[in-house]
N, C-alpha and C positions, 0 to 999 in steps of 0.2 A: 260403182261397178259391182255386179253380182258375182258370186263365187262360182256359179255353174256346178255341173255335176262332174265327178271324176270317177270313171269306171273303166277298167281295162286299159288304163293309161291314156284315155282320150278325154280331153277337156271339152265340155260343151258350154258355151258362153264365154264371155271375155274374162280373162284373168290377167292381172297386171303382174306377171311373173316371167322370169326367164330360167332356163335350165342351167344348173351348175355343170361345168365341164367335168366329165368323168374321164378317168384314165383309160387309155386304149386297152381294150380287152377286159374291161372291168365288168362287163355285162350290164352296166347302167345305161339307161337311155339318155340321149343328148337332145332329142327333139320331142316336143310336146304339142303336136298339132291338135286342133279341135275344129269341129264342124259348127257353123253358125249360119243363120239366114243371110242371104246375099244382101250386103249393105249398099245403099244407093244414095245419090244426091250428096256427095261429099263436098265439104268446104273446110277451110282452115280457120281456126279461131285466132285471136290476137297474138297468141304465143306460137302460132305455126302448127299446132296440133290438129290432126285431121279429125273431123266430126262428121258422122253420117246422119242425115235427116230422116231417112226411111229405110225399111227393110222390105225385101221382096217376099211376098207371101208364098211363093211356089218354089223358088230356087234357093240353093244352098251353096256355101263355099267353105274351103278349108283354110285355116289360118295357122301359120307356123312361124313364130317370131325368130326361132333359132335358124330358119332358112334365110333370114334377112327381110322378112315381111315387115314393113314399117307401118302397116295399116294405111288407110287412104285408098284412093281409087286404084283398081287393078292396073290400069294403064300406066301408073307411076311406079310400078314394081318391075323387077327384073323378069326376063322371060321364064326362068325356072319357077319363080314365085307365082307368076301368072298361070302357068300350067298346073301347079298344085292347087291354087285358089279355085279354079273351075271357071264358071259355075257348074253346079250339078243339079240334075232335075228333081232330086229328092233328098230328104234327110238321110235315108238309108244309104244311098250312094255316097254322099259326102262323108258319113261316118265310116263307111267301108274304106274309102281312100285315106282318111285320117288314120285308121287302124293300120293299114298297110304301110303308110309312111312311118308311123311310130315303130312298127316291127323292123323296118329297114334301117332305122337310125337309133 
C-alpha cells in the first residue's frame, strides 16, 4: 500500500492506520478521512478482506476508518458511512468534504 500524501490533515491514498483516541477537549483530531477514486468491483479474498478490482476514472469517495468504514462496497456500510463516502463528481469536491469532516472531528 502506498503512503499517499498528507497535507492539511487530509490523507490521499490508502493508509493502513487508525487514529489514536485523543482526550476530550485536547484539540487533537480523532478522524482522519481521505479522498480516493471511487473503488469498484469488490470481492473478498480467502481471508475475508475486501479487494477492489477497478477504480472509477471520474468519481471520488471519502474514506474514514474512524467512522466505522470497513472498506468494501458502500452498500455494506452503515448509512452514515455511505453518506460520507459519496460518491463525489470530482477530486476537489471529495477533498472539500474530507477537509470539512476532519475539521468537525
